[in-house]
N, C-alpha and C positions, 0 to 999 in steps of 0.2 A: 689956608689950604695948600697952596703949592709947596711950604717948607714942610707939610705934614707928609706929602706924598713923596716928597724927596727922600725922606726919610724911611717911607714905607719901602721905596725902591730898592733899598741898600739891604732891606730884611726879608722881602718876600720875593722870589724870582718867578717869572713867568719862564718855565723849561722851554727850551726848544727840542723838538722831538718829532718822530715819525708815527704819531698817534693816527688813525684814520679820521679824518673830516667827517662831520655828520653828515648823514646819507642825504640829507635834504639840501644842504647847503651845497655838497659836492654836483647833486643833480642840477640844481639852478644854475651853477657856475657853468657847466658842460652846455645845457640850454643856451645861456646867453653865448657863449662862445659861437656856436652853431649859428648865430644870428648876427655875430659882431666878429669880424676879424681881428679888430683891438678894442680893448676896454679900459675904461678908467674906474679904478678901485680905490677906495679910502677905507683905511682900518683905524675907526676911531677908538681910543684908549688902547694903542697897539702894544704898549708894554715892551718886551725885547722883541716883538716881530716873530712870535713863535706862529700866529696863525698866517701869515706872509710866508714862512718859510715853509709850512707844511702844503699850501697850495702850491708852491714853486716845484717841490718836490714830486708833485702829482700833475706836473704839466698842464696845471689849470690855470695858471698865468705865466706870462713871460716877459723879460724884460726889453726884449727886442721890439715889441710891438705897444706893448700896454704901459698905462701910466698908473703907477703904483705909489700911491702916498699914505705914509702913516702919520698919525697925530697922537701925541700924548702931552700929558702935563709935566712928567717927567724929563728933564734933560739926562739924566743918568740914563734910563731906558731907551731913547731915542739914539744916544750914543752907542749902545749896545746894539741896536738894529742896523746902525751904520756900519759896525764892526763886521757883522755877518751879512749884511746885505745892503752892500754900499749904492748899489742901482736904485735903492727907493729913496724918494724925496721925503725929508721928514719935516713936520711943521709942528713946534712946541706951542701947545695953545690950550685954553680952557675949551673942553669939548663943547660947551653950550655957545660959544662965541667965537669962530673960527675967522676972523676977520681975514687973514690971507689967503682965503679960498672964494672964489666966486659963487655966485648962484648957480645951480642946475649943472655942475661940472662933471658929476659922477654916475656911472651906469650901475656901479654896486658900492653899496658901504656896509662893512661889518661894525658891527657895536656889540661885542661879547662881553657880558659881565662888567658893563660901564654903568649902566643908567642908575644901579642902585648907591653908585659913589657920589653923584652929583648932587648940590643942595636942589635942584628943581629939575625935576624929571620933565616936566612938559616943555620946558626951555630947549632941552636937549633934542627931544623930538621935533621940535620946532626947527631947529637947526639942521637935523637929518632931512626934513622936507625941504627946506632951502636949497640944500646941497644937491639932491637927487635930481637927475634928468627927469622930464615928464615920463620915460618908459624906464626907468630905474627902480630898483629894488633893494631893501635894506634887510639884511641877516640880524635879528638883534635877540639877545638872550639876556636872562636875568635871574634873580634867586627869588625861588617863593618858599617861603617857611611857614609850616603848619603851628597851630599852637602848642604843640609837643616837641617841637623843634629843640635840640639839645646840642650844645658845641662849647668849645673852649673858649671863645671870645665873648666880650661884651661891650657895648657900646651905647652910651647914654642908660646905663641900667638895663639894657635889653640883652638877650643872648643874640649874638650875630654870628654868622658864618666867618666874617671877616672885619676886624677892627676897625676899618674905614667906611663900612656901610652905613650908609645914611638910612635907607630903609630897606627893607626886605617885604616883597609882596605877599599879602595873605592867600592869593589865590590866583590862577592861571587866567579866570574870567577877569578877575580886577585889573591884571595887566593889560589884556586885550582891549577891555574897555577903554583904557587909557589911551591905546595907540588909535583906536577909532575917532575918540575925542579931539585926536591932535590933527585928524584930517587924513587919516591912511586906511586904505583897504587892505583887509588881512588875507593873505594867501595861503597861510598855512599856520598852524599853531598846535603845540604839543607839551606836554608835560613829561619829564623825565627824571628818573631818580639821580640825585647828585651822588657822585662817587668820587673819592678822594685816594690818589696813590699813597701808600706806607711810605715808599721809599722818597718822595717828596718832602714829607714831614721831618723824617730823619735827615736830609741834607737842609732844610730851613732852620732845625735845631742847630748843627753845625755852623752855619751863618749867624744866626743869632747869638752863639757862644763865641763867637769870632775865631773860631777854629778854622774856617774856611772863608776865604772873600767871595763876595758875590761873582765878580768877574771871572775868579776861577772857575767857578761852579758851571757857568755859561760854556766855558771852554770844554770841561768835562763832558757836559753831554752833548756837545757840538761835535767833537772828536773822536769820542768813544763808541764801538760799534754796540756794546751792551746797554746802551741807554733805553732801548725798548724794553728792557726786563722789567722796567718801571709800571709799565701797563699791565702785567699780569698779577698785579696786587693792588687791587682796588677795592674799597669798602665803601658801603653807602654811610651816609650820616643821617642819622636818626632825624626826622621831621623836615629835611631840605632837599628841594626840587629845583630843578631847570625848567623855566618856562622859556620856550624856543618859538619864534614868530618868524616868519618873512613877512615883509609889508611894502605896499606900494604907494605912492601919494595917490589920492582922490581929488582929481584936479577938475572935475565938472563943475561948471557954472553953479548947477544947483547946491552942489555940495559946498563950494565956496561961499556961496552967499549964507549956507546954514552956519558956518562956523566963524565968519567974521562976528 
């Protein structure tokens, strides 16, 4: 799997940009900051560090007081994170078993568009629960595919949004039930239309054809002010949606006895 993702990391880039963060995530981060002068945050499946970059630009995190950690299976993407965000601690690991990180370390965990990639989604949720502090929370998103979903990629004979997706959930309800069964309280859940940037598709094609190097593309998006133009041209993909959830560990004794 590691080799598969390393290859994927050279062909599919997480663009660093100034797109707005989801409103519910921004609200929860501001709420947490009001309660705690310093926070510990983990970005699971961090890619090139795009989410950390966006939070930093909006002053939702700061490197002077906060402990910011990025974890990814791809060494290439973690190196890209260190290139643009050298203050971030990076951990190369399978997201389901991050042995380098102790229990109950993080106030906030981001797990965006990762759970559909891992072999065992229950193991990933178990690891998130282990890493969260008792009063911590996690922002988790994934892909919902309706029966009529249509796109250009296939995996194991199924149409998928991404060639490395192991699964795509049939409904928001099914995904929320999975989180509840893993021992989480659901604070927020919502289904959003999945939209894709046309310019990203164009640049990915240039990388695929080896006309442009992935590292050069990262620099283009970081250094040029016109990078935000990409957000003006978004199109929905037929039958695909985003499941957005905010979850907290349910650590009551009654509930712990129930899930053991």
